[in-house]
N, C-alpha and C positions, 0 to 999 in steps of 0.2 A: 164279114171282115175282108178288107182289101188285100190283094197280094202285095208282097214287098215291092217297093218302087225305088229306083235310083232317083235321087233328088240332088240338085245343085246347092240347095240351101246349106246343108252341113259343110260342103266344100267351101262356100263363101265364109261361113263362120270360123272354119279352121284356119283360114289365112287372114282373117279380119284385122288382126293387130299389125300386119305388115302393110296395110293400105295407107295411102296418103289421105288427107282430109277429103279431097274430091272423090277418091275411090270409095271411101267410107260412106259418102252420101249416096253413091250409086248402089253400094252393097245394102244400105238400109232400105232403099226403095224395093229391091228384089226380095229381101228377107221379109218385109212387112206387107207387101202388096197381096191383096186377096181378090183382085178383080182381073178378069181376062180382058185384054185390050189389044191394040195394035202394038206389038212389041218390036217393030222394026227399029233398026238403029237410028234412023232419021227421027222417028216419032219420040223415042225414049230420050234421045239427045236433046230435043226441043223441050220435052217435059221437065228434064232435070237441069236445063240450062248448061249443058256441057257439049262436048264434041263427039262425033262418031269415033274419032281416033282414041279418045279417052275410054269409051266403051270397049273398044278393041283391046287396049292395054289392060283394062280391068279384067276382061275375060281371060287374057293370057296369064295374068298373075294368078288366076284361079286354076290354071293348069289346062286351059282349053286352047285350041289353035287360033281361035278368034271369036268375035261376038256371035257369028252365025252358029257355030257349034254350041256355044254356051246357051243361047236362047232356044235352040232346038230342044235341048235336054230340059231346060227350065219349063217350057210350055208343055212338053211331053208328060211331065210329072205334075203339072199344075192342076190343082183342084180348087175351083172357085168357092169362096166362102167357108173354107174349112175352119176358120177361126171364129165362126159365129154360130156354132151349133147351140140350140136352146135345149135340146134333150140332154139331161144329165148323164145318162148311161152312154149315149152316143158320143157325148163330149169326152168322157173318160176313155172310151174305145179309140176315138180319134187321136187323143193325146198319146196313148201308148203306141198307136200305129205310127205316129210321127217319130217317136223315139226309136222304134224299131227300124224305120226307114233311114233315120240318121245313122244308126249303127251299121246298117247294111251298106249304105253308101260309102262310109269311111273304111269299112272292113277290107283288109288286104288278104285275099285268100291264100296266097303263097306264104305270107307271114303266119297266118293262122295254122296252116298245115305244118310249118316248121315248129311252131309252139306245141301243136298236138303230138308231134313225134318226140319232142323233148319230154313232155309229160308222161308219155307211155314208155319211153326207153329208160328213164332214170329210175333208180330204185327208191329214192327219197326226194320228196319235193317240199320246200318250205315257202311260206308266204309271209312277207314282212309288211307291216303297215301300222300307222298310229291313228288314233281317233276314228273318224268315219272310215278311213282307209283300212283300219284294223278290223272294223265291223265287216267291210267288204271282203277282207281276207278270210274271216270266219265263214262267210257265205260260200266263198270259193272252196274252202276246206270241206264243208258239208256236201256240196254238189259233186266235187271230184271224188270224195271218199266213197260216194254211192256207186261210182262206176269202177271202183277198184284201185284208184290211185293212192299210194302211200304218201299222205300229205299232212302237214302240220302248220297251222297259222300261229304266228308270233307277233304280239303287239307291245311287248315290254322291251324297252331299249337295252337293258342290261342282259336279259336272256338272249336278245338278238345278237349282241356283240360276242357273247360266249359261243353261241351257235355258229356264227359266221366263221370262226377260226377252226371249226371241226369239220368243215365241208371238204368234199373231194370230187373227183370227176364223175362219180356215180350219183351226184346230187344236182338238183336244179333249185334255183331261188327265184321267186316272183316278188318283186318290190312294187308296192303300190303307193303312189304319191300324186295327189290331184294336181298340185302345182308343178310337179316335175323337178322341184328344187329342194326337197327335204334332205338336208345334209346327211343325217344318220342313215337314211335308207340308201342313198347313193353310195356312201362309204361302205356300207355292208355289202352292196352289190359289187363294188370294186374288189373288196377283200375276197368275196366268193369267187369272182372271176380269176383272180390271181392264184387261187387254190385249185383251179380246174373245173369248178362247177359251172353249169350252164345258167345264164342269168336272163331274166325277162323283166322289163320295166313297164308297168301299167300307169298311164297318166291321162289327164283330160286333154 
């Protein structure tokens, strides 16, 4: 099993919706490419029928100083042919490795440390979520309960509303919504914050 690697692909995907059509074309190339080649700005600009300046703007929108920094990290984590494994077991391992690498790339360690402190300092933690997010909440409940966190997952909207008004500064609430726009979850978090509880929003 490979070690965790920083990859620029999750970063591209995380800001994809903000790209112009031209930038999306550039993004699609880097996301789906599986062949090592001459990744110089001149060659890629010719290949994609764009300009080197457009590549630079694309890289900056991804959070890099320029194309040179972007392509250095892209090639550093690049593994040729990872999408074409024929061995079933190896393919599954590679798929999970890619998921772990994406999570590792996007993880903010300072933020993770703040969340860890909240979960260990608060006397009661609640997890709110509906549907698949509710199932994820139950999984979080089981995992954190095993390490001694006093936690309860709630997936019923009526119970959630009743619970939210009973919170205080000794509580923490984790709200899970894949879209980031589930009204009842966001409102419950706002209510919890107004009552002094620590709030954490988990979204895709």
